[in-house]
MARDRENVEX-321773 format. One line per field, with one value per residue: residue in three letters; x, y, z of N, C-alpha, C, O in turn. Coordinates in Angstrom, 2 decimals. Example, Ala and Ser with C-alpha at 12.3 -4.5 7.8 and 13.67 -1.06 7.14 Angstrom:
residuo: c(Ala Ser)
n.x: c(13.19 12.85)
n.y: c(-5.69 -2.25)
n.z: c(7.80 7.08)
ca.x: c(12.30 13.67)
ca.y: c(-4.50 -1.06)
ca.z: c(7.80 7.14)
c.x: c(13.20 12.90)
c.y: c(-3.30 0.03)
c.z: c(7.80 7.87)
o.x: c(14.24 13.41)
o.y: c(-3.32 1.14)
o.z: c(8.46 8.04)
***
This chain:
residuo: c(Unk Unk Unk Unk Unk Unk Unk Unk Unk Unk Unk Unk Unk Unk Unk Unk Unk Unk Unk Unk Unk Unk Unk Unk Unk Unk Unk Unk Unk Unk Unk Unk Unk Unk Unk Unk Unk Unk Unk Unk Unk Unk Unk Unk Unk Unk Unk Unk Unk Unk Unk Unk Unk Unk Unk Unk Unk Unk Unk Unk Unk Unk Unk Unk Unk Unk Unk Unk Unk Unk Unk Unk Unk Unk Unk Unk Unk Unk Unk Unk Unk Unk Unk Unk Unk Unk Unk Unk Unk Unk Unk Unk Unk Unk Unk Unk Unk Unk Unk Unk Unk Unk Unk)
n.x: c(-4.87 -5.00 -5.93 -7.42 -9.77 -10.58 -10.67 -11.41 -10.07 -10.79 -10.13 -10.14 -13.16 -13.56 -14.62 -15.94 -13.63 -14.05 -13.09 -10.52 -7.26 -7.00 -5.39 -2.88 -2.51 -0.61 0.20 0.95 1.89 2.73 4.14 4.62 6.63 8.46 10.01 8.27 5.50 4.88 2.76 1.38 -1.40 -2.86 -5.35 -7.43 -9.52 -9.14 -10.48 -11.77 -14.56 -15.66 -18.18 -19.96 -22.58 -23.94 -23.70 -25.21 -27.74 -28.21 -28.27 -30.54 -32.63 -34.98 -36.49 -35.15 -33.15 -30.17 -28.69 -28.02 -24.67 -23.51 -20.77 -18.91 -16.79 -14.26 -12.27 -8.83 -5.78 -3.09 -1.60 -0.85 0.05 -0.13 -0.07 0.09 -1.49 -1.16 0.50 1.22 -0.21 0.11 -1.36 -1.04 -2.13 -0.95 -1.39 -3.95 -4.34 -3.69 -3.89 -3.73 -3.56 -3.68 -3.41)
n.y: c(-15.51 -18.90 -20.46 -22.63 -22.50 -23.61 -22.44 -19.41 -16.54 -13.99 -10.69 -7.98 -6.08 -3.41 -0.15 0.69 1.96 4.68 6.42 5.48 4.84 2.28 1.40 1.95 0.38 -1.50 -4.93 -7.96 -11.34 -14.00 -17.16 -19.60 -18.09 -17.59 -16.08 -13.21 -12.75 -9.91 -7.22 -4.47 -2.55 -4.72 -5.98 -8.20 -7.08 -4.42 -2.89 -3.67 -3.57 -3.77 -4.88 -5.60 -4.48 -5.51 -8.23 -8.35 -7.64 -9.87 -11.95 -11.24 -11.30 -12.86 -12.06 -12.70 -11.93 -10.44 -11.21 -8.89 -8.18 -10.15 -11.78 -11.00 -12.17 -10.88 -11.51 -12.50 -10.99 -11.70 -14.82 -18.08 -21.26 -24.84 -25.35 -27.06 -29.10 -27.68 -25.61 -22.14 -19.06 -15.58 -12.52 -9.15 -5.78 -2.74 -0.08 -0.87 -3.47 -6.81 -10.42 -13.78 -17.31 -20.79 -23.70)
n.z: c(-10.97 -11.37 -13.26 -12.46 -11.13 -8.80 -6.39 -4.66 -3.53 -1.35 -0.48 1.91 1.80 -0.46 -1.46 -4.73 -7.03 -8.39 -11.28 -11.16 -12.46 -14.27 -16.31 -15.48 -13.29 -11.09 -10.67 -8.94 -8.88 -6.91 -6.35 -3.95 -2.71 -4.67 -7.62 -8.59 -10.80 -12.72 -13.59 -15.43 -15.65 -16.68 -16.99 -18.79 -20.32 -20.23 -18.29 -15.13 -14.74 -17.19 -19.28 -17.24 -17.04 -19.30 -18.64 -16.23 -17.22 -18.81 -16.88 -15.41 -17.18 -17.28 -15.17 -12.87 -9.97 -8.64 -5.68 -3.00 -2.14 -3.65 -5.23 -8.03 -10.40 -12.57 -14.39 -15.04 -14.00 -14.00 -14.88 -13.78 -14.48 -13.77 -11.02 -7.85 -5.29 -2.09 -2.87 -2.45 -3.06 -3.71 -4.36 -5.26 -5.45 -6.22 -4.01 -3.45 -2.21 -0.91 -1.17 0.00 -0.71 0.00 -1.79)
ca.x: c(-5.63 -4.18 -6.77 -7.96 -11.11 -10.87 -10.74 -11.51 -9.62 -11.30 -9.53 -11.04 -14.02 -13.25 -15.61 -15.55 -12.68 -14.47 -12.05 -9.20 -6.52 -6.72 -4.31 -1.62 -2.56 0.42 -0.26 2.03 1.47 3.89 3.81 5.58 7.74 9.39 10.03 6.90 5.05 4.44 2.06 0.92 -2.59 -2.94 -6.65 -7.60 -10.50 -8.80 -11.13 -12.44 -16.02 -16.08 -19.14 -20.84 -23.97 -24.48 -23.80 -26.34 -28.96 -28.37 -28.63 -31.86 -33.54 -36.25 -37.05 -34.31 -32.40 -28.87 -28.75 -27.03 -23.46 -23.00 -19.42 -18.81 -15.39 -14.22 -11.12 -7.52 -4.76 -1.89 -1.94 0.21 -0.50 0.65 0.04 -0.21 -2.02 -0.16 1.13 0.69 -0.17 -0.18 -1.53 -1.14 -2.43 -0.35 -2.31 -5.28 -4.23 -3.15 -4.55 -2.98 -4.34 -2.92 -4.24)
ca.y: c(-16.63 -20.08 -21.12 -23.88 -22.17 -24.48 -21.63 -17.96 -15.85 -12.62 -9.83 -7.04 -5.36 -2.01 0.47 0.85 3.07 5.49 7.26 4.87 4.59 0.84 1.16 2.11 -0.42 -2.54 -6.17 -8.91 -12.69 -14.75 -18.53 -20.26 -17.21 -17.50 -14.84 -12.75 -12.25 -8.54 -6.64 -3.10 -2.34 -5.95 -6.65 -8.60 -6.27 -3.03 -2.34 -4.80 -3.47 -3.92 -5.96 -5.92 -4.09 -6.53 -9.49 -8.24 -7.70 -11.27 -12.75 -10.87 -11.15 -13.56 -11.62 -13.08 -10.82 -10.77 -10.81 -7.93 -8.81 -11.17 -11.56 -11.20 -12.12 -10.17 -11.87 -12.61 -10.00 -12.48 -16.25 -19.05 -22.60 -25.96 -25.37 -28.32 -29.00 -27.22 -24.37 -20.92 -17.93 -14.24 -11.49 -7.81 -4.68 -1.56 0.94 -1.43 -4.49 -8.12 -11.58 -15.03 -18.54 -22.03 -24.69)
ca.z: c(-11.49 -11.64 -14.23 -11.92 -10.66 -7.67 -5.17 -4.84 -2.32 -1.29 0.54 2.57 0.87 -0.72 -2.36 -6.13 -7.22 -9.54 -11.83 -10.99 -13.69 -14.34 -17.28 -14.76 -12.06 -10.96 -10.08 -8.77 -8.50 -6.43 -5.97 -3.05 -2.39 -5.80 -8.38 -8.85 -12.10 -12.53 -14.72 -15.29 -16.47 -17.47 -17.03 -20.18 -21.03 -20.04 -17.10 -14.48 -14.80 -18.58 -19.53 -16.12 -17.32 -20.21 -17.90 -15.32 -18.03 -19.22 -15.71 -14.91 -18.32 -17.07 -13.91 -11.73 -9.39 -8.08 -4.26 -2.49 -1.61 -4.56 -5.75 -9.47 -10.82 -13.85 -15.22 -14.41 -14.35 -14.28 -14.88 -13.50 -14.62 -13.26 -9.57 -7.20 -3.92 -1.14 -3.33 -1.84 -3.97 -3.17 -5.38 -4.69 -6.34 -5.62 -3.54 -3.18 -1.19 -1.28 -0.60 -0.19 -0.62 -0.13 -2.48)
c.x: c(-4.67 -4.89 -7.24 -9.40 -11.54 -11.00 -10.85 -11.12 -10.09 -10.62 -10.60 -11.86 -13.57 -14.32 -15.05 -14.68 -13.04 -13.32 -10.65 -8.56 -6.12 -5.60 -2.94 -1.55 -1.50 -0.16 0.92 1.45 2.71 3.42 4.95 6.81 8.76 9.36 8.61 6.69 4.54 3.77 1.64 -0.25 -2.93 -4.28 -6.97 -8.58 -10.27 -9.37 -11.91 -13.97 -16.56 -17.06 -20.11 -22.30 -24.61 -24.66 -25.02 -27.67 -29.23 -28.87 -30.07 -32.93 -34.89 -36.84 -36.26 -33.62 -31.07 -28.88 -27.67 -25.86 -22.89 -21.61 -19.42 -17.33 -15.33 -12.98 -9.81 -6.57 -3.48 -2.25 -0.70 -0.42 0.40 0.81 -0.42 -0.83 -0.88 0.55 0.43 0.87 -0.50 -0.29 -1.67 -1.37 -1.95 -1.43 -3.70 -5.22 -3.70 -3.97 -3.70 -3.93 -3.38 -3.85 -4.21)
c.y: c(-17.75 -20.97 -22.50 -23.70 -23.09 -23.71 -20.16 -17.33 -14.41 -11.87 -8.96 -6.28 -3.91 -1.42 0.56 2.09 3.85 6.38 6.69 4.60 3.12 0.53 1.30 1.28 -1.51 -3.74 -7.13 -10.24 -13.48 -16.12 -19.09 -19.40 -17.05 -16.14 -14.45 -12.41 -10.85 -8.03 -5.22 -2.89 -3.55 -6.67 -6.97 -7.75 -4.78 -2.39 -3.47 -4.74 -3.60 -5.09 -6.25 -5.58 -5.14 -7.86 -9.46 -8.28 -9.13 -12.13 -12.48 -10.83 -11.84 -13.22 -12.02 -11.84 -11.35 -10.30 -9.80 -8.69 -9.90 -10.79 -11.90 -11.10 -11.58 -10.45 -11.81 -11.52 -10.69 -13.95 -17.09 -20.43 -23.62 -26.00 -26.72 -28.07 -28.62 -25.95 -23.18 -19.76 -16.64 -13.28 -10.15 -6.78 -3.41 -0.53 0.42 -2.47 -5.79 -9.21 -12.81 -16.21 -19.72 -23.08 -26.02)
c.z: c(-11.81 -12.66 -13.77 -11.50 -9.53 -6.37 -5.56 -3.52 -2.37 -0.18 1.18 1.52 0.76 -1.61 -3.78 -6.29 -8.48 -9.99 -11.70 -12.35 -13.76 -15.32 -16.62 -13.48 -12.08 -10.21 -9.99 -8.29 -8.13 -5.95 -5.13 -2.76 -3.50 -6.47 -8.78 -10.31 -11.86 -13.79 -14.40 -16.23 -17.30 -17.38 -18.49 -20.99 -20.82 -18.79 -16.44 -14.51 -16.23 -18.68 -18.40 -16.38 -18.24 -19.50 -16.96 -16.08 -18.48 -18.05 -15.26 -15.99 -18.14 -15.70 -12.68 -11.18 -8.84 -6.63 -3.89 -1.90 -2.50 -5.05 -7.23 -9.84 -12.25 -14.68 -14.49 -14.90 -14.75 -14.13 -14.62 -13.56 -13.94 -11.75 -9.03 -5.83 -2.98 -1.57 -2.68 -2.81 -3.25 -4.33 -4.68 -5.80 -5.65 -5.26 -3.22 -2.08 -1.76 -0.62 -0.92 -0.06 -0.74 -0.71 -1.76)
o.x: c(-3.64 -4.49 -7.43 -10.18 -12.74 -11.39 -10.42 -11.77 -9.81 -10.54 -11.80 -11.33 -13.25 -14.89 -13.84 -14.98 -12.40 -12.66 -9.68 -9.24 -5.02 -4.93 -1.95 -0.63 -1.49 -0.90 1.80 0.61 3.63 2.43 6.11 7.91 9.82 8.76 7.85 7.57 3.82 4.15 1.54 -0.12 -3.25 -4.34 -6.79 -8.48 -11.11 -8.80 -12.66 -14.62 -17.77 -16.76 -21.00 -23.18 -25.73 -25.65 -25.77 -28.62 -30.39 -29.79 -30.75 -34.04 -35.86 -37.60 -36.66 -33.52 -30.90 -29.06 -26.55 -26.04 -21.89 -21.32 -19.88 -16.70 -16.24 -12.68 -9.68 -6.57 -2.84 -3.11 0.36 -1.31 1.54 1.73 -1.21 -0.72 0.22 1.15 -0.77 1.97 -1.30 0.59 -2.33 -0.86 -2.47 -2.26 -4.54 -5.97 -3.31 -4.66 -3.06 -4.97 -2.39 -4.94 -4.86)
o.y: c(-17.55 -22.11 -23.41 -24.66 -23.32 -24.28 -19.74 -17.55 -13.69 -12.36 -9.18 -5.89 -3.27 -2.14 0.52 3.15 3.69 7.02 7.34 4.19 2.76 -0.49 0.82 1.46 -2.35 -3.59 -7.12 -10.26 -13.61 -16.23 -19.07 -19.92 -16.46 -15.19 -15.29 -11.87 -10.61 -8.38 -4.83 -3.02 -3.43 -7.87 -6.11 -7.70 -3.96 -1.42 -4.17 -5.76 -3.55 -6.18 -7.07 -6.34 -5.59 -8.56 -10.43 -8.91 -9.56 -12.93 -13.39 -10.36 -11.45 -14.01 -11.71 -10.82 -12.54 -9.11 -9.84 -9.71 -10.52 -9.61 -12.97 -10.07 -11.81 -9.69 -11.15 -11.18 -10.31 -14.30 -16.84 -20.74 -23.33 -26.64 -27.43 -26.98 -29.17 -25.27 -23.20 -19.52 -16.61 -13.23 -10.03 -6.91 -3.04 -0.16 1.19 -2.37 -5.87 -8.97 -12.88 -16.13 -19.67 -23.32 -26.97)
o.z: c(-12.46 -12.88 -14.57 -11.50 -9.33 -5.35 -6.64 -2.50 -3.34 0.95 1.00 0.48 1.76 -2.44 -3.99 -5.73 -9.52 -9.17 -12.08 -13.28 -13.34 -15.19 -17.16 -12.68 -12.98 -9.23 -10.86 -7.39 -8.94 -5.23 -5.55 -2.58 -3.29 -5.97 -9.26 -10.98 -10.88 -14.91 -13.24 -17.45 -18.48 -17.67 -19.35 -22.22 -21.18 -18.28 -17.12 -14.33 -16.44 -18.19 -18.57 -15.99 -17.97 -19.72 -16.90 -15.61 -18.50 -18.21 -14.79 -15.73 -18.79 -15.13 -11.56 -11.86 -8.60 -6.38 -4.41 -1.24 -2.14 -5.27 -7.63 -9.62 -13.04 -15.60 -13.46 -16.08 -15.73 -13.32 -15.19 -12.78 -13.59 -11.25 -9.65 -5.28 -3.06 -0.74 -2.41 -3.31 -2.31 -5.19 -3.65 -6.91 -4.60 -6.09 -2.75 -1.10 -2.93 0.37 -1.97 0.60 -1.47 -0.19 -2.20)
***
């Protein structure tokens, strides 16, 4: 997360990892090939699915539905501020995958 919310990069779809140890999940954020920010189990709420049930109940409380295939973001693992147009970011999650985006 670059706290700009100007773009969302999605990698290849993966099924939900039931039973995954998120507290031990390694994450790396690299900008423009520089030194990478690294974290371990650093989701701000401890688990990326935390709060999804309450959020879905809130969204559908007046009879609305959430279309199949909807993307729900659940918070940043690592944050880098001050990015500029043209910067390239890459985030990777050990054992899961990686995605890159150029602003």
